[in-house]
C-alpha positions as CSV (number, residue, x, y, z in Angstrom):
1,M,152.6,108.3,79.3
2,A,154.3,108.7,82.7
3,A,152.0,111.7,83.5
4,T,148.9,109.6,82.5
5,L,150.0,106.7,84.7
6,R,150.6,109.1,87.7
7,E,147.1,110.6,87.2
8,L,145.5,107.2,87.1
9,R,147.2,106.2,90.3
10,E,146.2,109.4,92.1
11,R,142.6,109.0,91.0
12,N,142.7,105.4,92.1
13,R,143.8,106.5,95.6
14,S,141.1,109.2,95.7
15,V,138.4,106.6,94.8
16,Q,139.7,104.2,97.5
17,A,139.5,107.0,100.1
18,T,135.9,107.7,99.0
19,Q,135.0,104.1,99.2
20,K,136.2,103.9,102.8
21,I,133.9,106.8,103.7
22,T,130.9,105.4,101.9
23,R,131.5,102.0,103.5
24,A,131.7,103.5,107.0
25,M,128.5,105.5,106.4
26,E,126.8,102.3,105.2
27,L,127.7,100.4,108.4
28,I,126.6,103.4,110.6
29,A,123.2,103.5,108.9
30,A,122.8,99.8,109.2
31,S,123.5,99.9,113.0
32,R,121.2,102.8,113.5
33,I,118.3,101.1,111.6
34,T,118.4,98.3,114.2
35,K,118.2,100.8,117.0
36,A,115.3,102.6,115.3
37,Q,113.4,99.4,114.8
38,T,114.0,98.4,118.4
39,A,112.7,101.8,119.6
40,A,109.6,101.5,117.4
41,L,108.8,98.0,118.7
42,S,109.2,99.1,122.3
43,T,106.4,101.6,121.9
44,L,103.9,99.0,120.5
45,P,102.4,97.9,123.9
46,Y,101.7,101.5,124.8
47,T,100.2,102.2,121.4
48,R,98.1,99.1,121.5
49,E,96.6,99.8,124.9
50,L,96.0,103.5,124.0
51,N,94.2,102.5,120.8
52,R,92.0,100.1,122.8
53,A,91.2,102.8,125.4
54,V,90.3,105.4,122.8
55,A,88.1,102.8,120.9
56,A,86.3,101.8,124.1
57,V,85.5,105.3,125.2
58,A,84.4,106.3,121.6
59,S,82.3,103.2,121.3
60,Y,80.5,103.1,124.6
61,S,79.8,106.8,125.1
62,D,77.7,109.3,123.2
63,V,80.0,112.2,123.7
64,Q,80.8,114.4,120.6
65,H,84.5,115.5,121.0
66,P,86.0,118.3,118.9
67,L,88.8,116.0,117.8
68,T,86.4,113.4,116.4
69,T,83.9,115.8,114.8
70,E,84.2,116.0,111.0
71,H,83.3,119.1,109.1
72,P,80.8,118.4,106.3
73,N,82.7,120.6,103.8
74,P,86.3,121.1,104.8
75,R,87.5,124.5,103.7
76,R,91.1,124.6,105.1
77,S,93.5,121.6,105.5
78,A,96.9,121.4,107.2
79,V,99.5,119.1,105.8
80,L,102.6,118.0,107.7
81,V,105.4,116.8,105.4
82,I,108.3,114.7,107.0
83,T,111.5,114.8,105.0
84,A,115.2,114.3,105.8
85,D,117.6,116.8,107.3
86,R,120.6,115.5,105.3
87,G,121.3,114.1,101.8
88,L,123.1,111.0,100.7
89,A,119.8,109.0,101.1
90,G,119.0,108.4,97.4
91,A,115.5,109.5,96.4
92,Y,114.1,109.4,99.9
93,S,113.3,113.1,100.3
94,S,112.4,113.7,96.6
95,N,109.8,110.9,96.7
96,I,108.2,112.5,99.8
97,I,108.2,115.9,98.1
98,H,106.6,114.5,95.0
99,K,103.9,112.9,97.1
100,A,103.3,116.1,99.0
101,D,103.0,118.1,95.7
102,D,100.3,115.6,94.6
103,V,98.4,116.1,98.0
104,F,98.7,119.9,97.6
105,A,97.4,119.8,94.1
106,T,94.5,117.5,95.0
107,L,93.4,119.7,98.0
108,E,93.7,122.9,96.0
109,H,91.7,121.3,93.2
110,E,88.9,120.6,95.7
111,G,88.8,124.2,96.6
112,R,90.6,124.0,100.0
113,E,93.1,126.3,101.4
114,V,96.3,124.4,102.3
115,V,98.4,125.2,105.4
116,T,101.9,123.7,105.1
117,Y,103.9,122.3,108.0
118,M,107.4,121.0,107.3
119,A,109.8,118.7,109.1
120,G,113.3,118.2,107.7
121,R,115.8,120.6,106.1
122,K,115.4,119.1,102.7
123,G,111.7,119.8,102.5
124,I,112.1,123.3,104.1
125,S,114.8,124.4,101.6
126,H,112.8,123.0,98.7
127,Y,109.6,124.9,99.5
128,Q,111.4,128.0,100.6
129,F,113.1,128.2,97.2
130,R,109.7,127.9,95.6
131,D,108.2,130.6,97.9
132,R,105.6,128.3,99.5
133,P,104.5,129.8,102.8
134,M,104.9,127.5,105.9
135,A,103.0,127.8,109.1
136,G,105.6,125.9,111.0
137,S,108.9,124.1,110.4
138,W,111.2,121.8,112.4
139,S,114.6,120.3,111.7
140,G,117.6,118.6,113.3
141,F,116.0,115.3,114.4
142,S,114.8,113.5,111.2
143,D,117.0,110.4,111.8
144,R,116.6,110.3,115.6
145,P,113.2,111.7,116.8
146,T,112.3,111.9,120.4
147,Y,108.9,112.2,122.2
148,P,109.5,115.9,123.2
149,Q,110.3,116.8,119.6
150,S,107.3,115.0,118.1
151,D,105.1,116.3,120.9
152,E,106.0,119.9,120.0
153,V,104.8,119.2,116.4
154,A,101.7,117.4,117.6
155,N,100.7,120.2,120.1
156,Q,100.9,122.9,117.4
157,L,98.8,120.8,115.0
158,I,96.2,120.1,117.7
159,D,96.0,123.8,118.7
160,R,95.5,124.7,115.0
161,F,92.8,122.2,114.6
162,L,90.9,123.4,117.7
163,T,91.1,127.0,116.6
164,P,87.9,128.3,114.9
165,Y,88.1,128.6,111.2
166,E,87.4,132.3,111.3
167,Q,90.6,132.7,113.4
168,G,92.8,130.7,111.1
169,G,91.9,127.2,112.2
170,V,91.8,124.1,110.0
171,D,89.2,121.5,109.4
172,E,91.5,118.6,108.7
173,I,95.2,117.6,109.2
174,Q,97.1,115.2,107.0
175,V,100.6,113.8,107.3
176,V,102.9,112.8,104.4
177,Y,105.6,110.4,105.6
178,T,107.5,107.3,104.5
179,R,106.3,103.9,105.8
180,F,109.1,101.5,106.6
181,E,108.0,98.2,105.1
182,S,111.3,96.4,105.0
183,M,115.0,97.1,104.3
184,L,114.2,97.0,100.6
185,L,110.9,98.8,100.5
186,Q,110.0,102.2,101.9
187,E,106.7,103.6,100.7
188,P,105.5,107.3,100.8
189,R,102.0,107.5,102.4
190,V,99.4,110.0,103.3
191,R,97.4,109.7,106.5
192,R,94.7,111.8,108.0
193,V,95.4,112.6,111.7
194,L,92.5,114.9,112.6
195,P,89.6,114.6,112.8
196,L,90.0,111.1,114.3
197,H,88.2,108.2,112.8
198,V,87.7,105.4,115.3
199,V,87.5,101.9,113.9
200,H,85.5,99.4,116.0
201,S,86.5,95.8,116.1
202,N,83.9,93.3,114.8
203,E,86.0,90.2,114.8
204,P,84.3,86.9,115.8
205,G,84.8,86.0,119.4
206,D,85.2,89.5,120.6
207,I,83.6,90.0,124.0
208,T,81.8,93.3,124.6
209,A,82.9,94.7,127.9
210,L,80.9,97.0,130.2
211,Y,82.6,100.3,130.9
212,S,82.1,103.0,133.5
213,F,83.9,106.2,133.2
214,E,85.3,108.4,136.0
215,P,84.8,111.3,136.2
216,G,83.0,111.0,132.9
217,P,83.3,110.1,129.2
218,E,84.0,113.6,128.1
219,E,86.8,114.1,130.6
220,V,88.3,110.8,129.7
221,L,88.3,111.7,126.0
222,D,89.8,115.1,126.8
223,A,92.8,113.2,128.3
224,L,93.0,110.3,125.9
225,L,92.6,111.8,122.4
226,P,95.5,114.3,122.6
227,L,97.7,111.4,123.8
228,Y,96.5,109.4,120.9
229,V,97.3,112.1,118.3
230,R,100.8,112.7,119.9
231,N,101.4,109.0,119.7
232,R,100.5,108.8,116.0
233,I,102.7,111.8,115.2
234,H,105.6,110.1,117.0
235,F,104.9,106.9,115.2
236,Y,105.1,108.6,111.8
237,F,108.4,110.3,112.8
238,M,109.8,106.9,113.8
239,Q,108.7,105.3,110.6
240,A,110.3,108.1,108.6
241,A,113.5,107.9,110.5
242,A,113.8,104.1,109.9
243,S,113.0,104.7,106.2
244,E,115.6,107.5,105.9
245,L,118.3,105.3,107.4
246,A,117.4,102.3,105.2
247,S,117.5,104.6,102.1
248,K,120.9,106.0,103.2
249,Q,122.3,102.4,103.7
250,K,121.1,101.4,100.2
251,A,122.6,104.6,98.7
252,M,125.9,104.2,100.4
253,K,126.1,100.5,99.5
254,S,125.5,101.4,95.8
255,A,128.2,104.1,96.1
256,T,130.6,101.6,97.6
257,D,129.9,99.1,94.9
258,N,130.3,101.7,92.2
259,A,133.6,102.8,93.8
260,Q,134.9,99.2,93.7
261,N,134.0,98.9,90.0
262,L,135.8,102.2,89.3
263,I,138.8,101.0,91.2
264,E,139.0,97.9,89.2
265,Q,138.6,99.9,86.0
266,L,141.4,102.4,87.0
267,T,143.7,99.5,88.0
268,R,143.3,97.9,84.6
269,Q,144.0,101.2,82.9
270,A,147.0,101.8,85.0
271,N,148.4,98.4,84.2
272,Q,147.9,99.0,80.5
273,A,149.6,102.4,80.8
274,R,152.5,100.8,82.7
275,Q,152.8,98.1,80.1
276,S,152.8,100.6,77.3
277,Q,155.4,102.6,79.1
278,I,157.7,99.6,79.6
279,T,157.2,98.6,75.9
280,Q,158.1,102.1,74.8
281,E,161.2,102.2,77.0
282,I,162.3,98.8,75.7
283,T,161.8,100.0,72.1
284,E,163.8,103.1,72.7
285,I,166.6,101.1,74.3
286,V,166.7,98.7,71.4
287,G,166.6,101.5,68.9
288,G,169.4,103.3,70.6
289,A,171.5,100.2,70.8
290,A,171.0,99.6,67.1
291,A,171.9,103.2,66.3
292,L,175.1,102.9,68.3
293,T,176.0,99.6,66.6
294,G,175.4,101.2,63.2
295,S,177.6,104.2,64.0
296,K,180.5,102.0,65.0
297,E,180.4,100.0,61.8
């Protein structure tokens, strides 16, 4: 019984140490979510004005730009999948991988060739194990993306889209990422990045402005559209980072709560073992005393 009591106490101390780690990781994730949300909100003014500029040029000019021209029958599609670099985030990466598998199956069923791009070590290791070829992969910044890192991804995607089909180019680019809705809800989504589809505003009260373009609409689009694509890619990375941190916080909170329940259970078991040990010692003492008394008589 003494050995069992010692084992229970050692296990209790081990669980308490684990609980401290999960609690610290929960607090770290919570603080970094706030920073990620602040960073995402700080980019909204730039994103809003860039969207207006692109919509204005596309609406009030007749220029056909390669980034906005849709192929009638897409033959090859590129898919960028954004996962996490590390684990301990619950089902975050597995949900994205399941969503990406559905996208791959749908595109292949439509007769398209799929070119895979992967961001995040979890997705890279998953598809490497399954021998899925990847045209490009990036890792090391899933929870803290920066503009240079997302621009590197966007530039490679734009170059692949502008490459002729006969030379390995693609007709369409889609992104699979996780949209941060709230601390409790993160939803895997699929968005088409290229070719661009410009939505014009038809809300009541909108005033149609007159635009003149210098040096010309085509040159303005050449400058604006790549900026717009890079901005969207960065936005998807920021959303994925916030979702990863939220998932990690939830997972660590669940682990902390489970550790607390296990500590309480082990404490009760240790108390019961200690009480049984004391009862056994008292029984042995009483029995020994009775034996001594009987021998003297």
